[in-house]
Structure formats: structure tokens, C-alpha cells
C-alpha positions, 0 to 999 in steps of 0.5 A: 810240224806239218798238218795233213789236210783232208781231201773233202772239207767239212763243217767244224764241231763248233758249227755243228753244235750251233745247229737247232738239233744240238743247241741244247748240247753241253760241252763237257770237255775237249774244247781244244778240238772244236775246230776239228772237221766233221764229215759224217755222223754215226750211232753207237749202240754196239759194243764193237764200234771201233772197226767202224768208226771213221775219221772226222766222225760225229758219234752219238750214243746213249751208252747202251753198249756200256750200261753194265760196264761204265768203267770202260768209258775212258778207254772207249774215249782213248780209242776213239780219239785214236781213230780220228773221231771228231766228237762224242755226243752222249745222251743220259738217263736212259742207260747211263745216269752220269759220266765217270770223271775219268772219261771227262778227264781223258776227253779233255786230255785228248781234245776230243769234244764230249757233248752232253746231248738233250734228252728230248732231241732225236738221234735222227734229227741230229744226223739229218742236220749234220749231214745236210750241214756237211753237204751244204759246206762241201757244196759251198766249197766246191762252188767257190773252188770252181769259181776260183778255178774259172777266174784263174783259168781266165787269167791264162786264157787272156795271156797271163802267166805265173805272176798273174796267177800268183796275184789272183790267188793272193787276192783270193787267199788274202796271203802272199803267194810264191811260186817256185821251181821244183828246187825252190827258185821263186819264179813269180810271187803275189801280194804286198811287197813288204809281206813277201820280203818279210816272208823271204827272210824267214827260215823257210828260205835259204840265204839265196832266197831259194825256198827250201823244198827238200824240207817242205812237203805238200800240205799245211805246216807250222814251224816254231821258227816261222810265225803263222802257217804255210801251205804248199802244193806241187805244181804238176802236169802229167808226171812232170814236176814243175815246181810248188805254189805256197801261201803264207799267212800270219793272221789266221790258220790256213785250213783245207778250203785254202789248200783246195784253192791252192790245189786249183791254183797249181793246176792253172799254174801248171797250165801256164808253165806248160804254155810258157815252155812251149813258147820259150823252146821256140823262142829259145832255139831262135835266140840260141841259134843267133847267139851261137852264130855271134859267138862263131863270128858268123852273125854279120857285121857289128851294127847288124849284130847290135841291132838284131840283139836289141830286137831280142831284148839284149844290150851288147853295145857295152863292156861285157864278159863272156861266162860259160857254165857246165854241169860237172859229170855227177849224179843229181838228186832225182824226184820221187818215183811218181814224178819226173823233172824236166831235163837237167840241162834245161833246168840249169839254163832256166836257173841261169836265166832267172838269176841273171834277169834279176841282175840285168834283164838285157843280158843274153843268156842261152842254154846250149846242149852242153852248157849255158852261155851268159854275157854279163856287163861289167860293173861300173867299178870294174869288179867282175869277180863279185858279180860272177860270184853272186850269180854263181851263188844264187844259181848254186843255192845251198846245194839242196832241191835237186841242183847239179854241181857246176863249173864256171869260166869267165873271159876277158872284158870286151867292148866290141861284139866282133871280139865275142868269139875270142872271149867265148873260147877264153871262157870255154878254156877257163871252164876246163882248165879251172876243173882240171886244176881246182876240181868240180864246182870251180870258177875260173878267170881266163887271166888267172890261168897263166901257164895252166892254159899252155899246159892244158893244150898238151893232150898226150898224157904219157908225154906230161907223165914223162916230163914230170918223172924226169924233172922231179925224180923221186918227188913225182911219187904221189902217195909218199908222205915224205916226197909230198912234204918236199914237194911243198917245201920246193913250191914255197921256195919257188913261190918266194924266188929262193928267198930262204928267210921268207920261205922259212917263215912261211913253212915255220922252219928254222933257217938251218932246217930249210938250208938242210932241206935245200941240200936234200932237194938239190941232191935229188933235182939238181942245182936248181938254186943256181940253174934258172932253166931247171927252176923253170922246168920244176915250176912247170912240173909241179903245175902239171902235177897240180893240174892233172896228176899222174893218172 
């Protein structure tokens, strides 16, 4: 459940009744609303007060408008609560001798504080003191807000970034702070490490550690499955959405002043992001140009390349695999009409850089115009697939928050920078072939492509269609269920090297049933059980059909 926050904080009803003018007031009902905010005070001495009532208002009355119809007081309480009234103060003995029990019960039910005012106090004294308290409260909040803003701004001006902003905000609010991208990837955090880890495991984050921004709009939130409360504020510069800043607490309730602090922090965070983007754009272009030269084999000799990469913070003098990731051609989730996201490819590159850095800060990751290239170290155990799977999983998240689906290709392992160009081409080939074979979102390893690599080199689709039709005959018809069933039988037979008993077990057929199907297949295709060349053609035709179809 989310709770809206007011734009300007005020003082609470609880603090208001501690003022000298209200010290003799008695709370008749509505104690559950004592922490509501008072931002103004008014007097009700006309029957049609409702159009003039504003939220967070303390309303004072002698009951004059209802002196002849006290039975209307319970309904009045209901209407006033519906208008967001902070509290109702009533002075008796001039026009009303008592308040109906139904009125008191209704105020209790709606948590609307109902105050019995002292006879001697004047409404003007109450209004003056309440308004003074409101102004003092707002002035204190604004002064604190400015001090915090100045302190946070000094962090950035002194060279600090998002981590320093998060640390400073955490100190001010005494709460763990997360700064995320628009789709929820945590880019900075501040606070006690144990507290941060605890909140990361809450339902507000998915299993990849991504904050679920798609379910967390701005404001203060309470969730039944999450202890305490948390506040979310967008980080926006101009009309560009740069992310979110989130505060979590379990020992108290977050209020409007906390949100105000977060808004100040979000403004400074936007400045830090904009500054970092400008620096990254320059550095990224230089890094990208150099890595492009390395992958093209024109960056110089091995020793020069290794030394220059060390200056860039990269360690390439070890066994690595080249990984290429390309966005699939589909529409991504866009933000609301008032905000724009940074270019999709730029966000995609940033996501890869953030995730890879968690595994190895010395691994090169660069975003090009149409792809992201990463050089990942081969783990000690040699299990590259587990590392790649983990990175892809974290970049992908759980599919929410504005990400786009992408395909990934992985080269063979290389231990010499001079072999990077060949590995880069392997990874690019794996992306394209993997997408053709397995569809969007695939992860393909060059070594696993086998004959698909050769088929992918044939650009003449008419030639491929003709080969499939001439080889498979009626089995080439894709929209015929019977032919599709026979194709599956043929594939299992070829995969089992014509072992009829094993194929029958795989297909859950009786041995004689499969012998019958083999005869039917040979009548359509020819004597493939005795002709190895025909079997090779059939296997290739099935792979072509799997890879590209006949479209």
C-alpha cells in the first residue's frame, strides 16, 4: 500500500494540541489520527462549510450552524473526514450543550480527532498559534532541507559521485539508501552493509537484485510482505529519467520531511549522473575506439596492447572469451509521456558494464552502435557457460522495468590478444546463428554451432528452399501435422544412428510401428537406411528447416 505525501510538511495534530491555546482541550475520539498533518486553521460558522474545507485543516466551531439540528453532526463528521480534515475542535455550552454519541462514534471510526475546546479560549488565539506553529515547522523543514541540499551538493562539487551521495543521504536519514537505474538496477548504495543486504532480500527486489520499479511509484509505501516502510523518489534531469533513489526504514515511519530530503538528494544525484555521463561519454568513446582496433587487429603488437589495456584498467593478459550481445528487434517498454529514457543501446551498455564489474572490474566491456562486447575471464574450473549464464541472467533481470530482450554469442577461449579478432568474429557469428536457430533471447556458443555455422554462410534463401524441397519432398510441408510427425520420426532415427530399438524407446513406439514408419519414409525420401550420402543430405535439410524454415 502506498501513502501519498503532501507537498509542504506541517505540524501534527498531536503537537498542535500541546500549544498553550489548546492545552485544555480534551480528545473525545479519533486518537488514530493524531499524527495527521495540520497545514491551516479555519472556523465553521456557516451551514455550507464543506465547499470551503481543505485537506490538512484544523476546523473550529461552536456548533452554531447546527444548533437546531444536532442530529446532523454524525453526517458532518463523515463528510469532513472525506475532505481530508486534520481535526475538528468544538466549543460547547453556547449553542450546543453536548455532542451526540453517534458523532463521537463516527469520529472514532474514521480516526478523525475530535477535540472538546476549553470555554475560555478564543478561536483567534488558537488560529494564531496553529498558523505560527505551521510556519515555524515549514521554515525548520526548509532550512534543514537547504542545509542537506548544500551538503549533498558539496559532495558532487568536491568530486564525489552517486556512492558518496547515497552515503551522505543515509547518514542524514539514518536509513539504508539505494540509487537505481530507471529499470531498477542498483548503481549505488549507502548505509550499514548488513542492513543493505537484508533489504536486498526483501520482496521489493527480484532474485537478480533489481529493485522492482514497475511496482514502486514515487511516494511512501507500506507492503504487508515487507517490514517497515520505504520511500521512492525519481531521479530526473530535465525530462530524462535517470533512475530512482529509495530509502528503507524498519524502526520508524517515513514522513514528508524524509521525502523532502530524498527529493533534494535526487536533485543532486541527477547532477552526479549527468556529470558522470559526460565523463563516461568521452572515456567510453576512447575505450570503444581502442577496443574496436584490438578486435580488428590494428591496435599494434601484443605487448603494446596489453600495456595500453592496463592503463585503461583492463587485464587482457589471461584466458578470456569474447562475448557479443545484441538487442533483439522488438519494442521495449517506454516511460510515461512526461519522461524520456536514455537511448536504449546506451542503457543496454550500462547494464552490461554494471553487471560485469561485479564479477571482474578488470574485464573490458564496451558498447558499440549495435552491440555490446565483453571480454570475460575463463573461471578457474573452466566453466564459461555458468559465468555467461549468470551475467546474462543479471542483465536480463525478470523482464520488467523497460529492458529489451537480447541475444548473446560466446567465442572459444583465447589466451593471446592477437587472437581476439578471430574470437570476436566467432562471437558475432554465434549471435546471428543462435538467433536463427533458437529465436530471440538465445545464448549461443561458437563451439556448439557445428554445421549450423556452414548453413548460415549460404545467403541465397531460394537455394536453401530448393535444397529442402528436393531432399525432403512431402516432408518439407511445414503446416501439415502428419508430415511434421514424420519429420520428427526421421530426426530421432538420424540422431540415434538408425538404431531402431533405441529410436522406438525414444518415440514411445512399438518396434513394428517404427519399422512401418521407416518403410513409409523410404517411399517418400529414398533408401536413407542404406545410403549414407542421403542420410547426410536429410540431416542438413532438417537443420536448414530448423534454422530458417522455408519463409
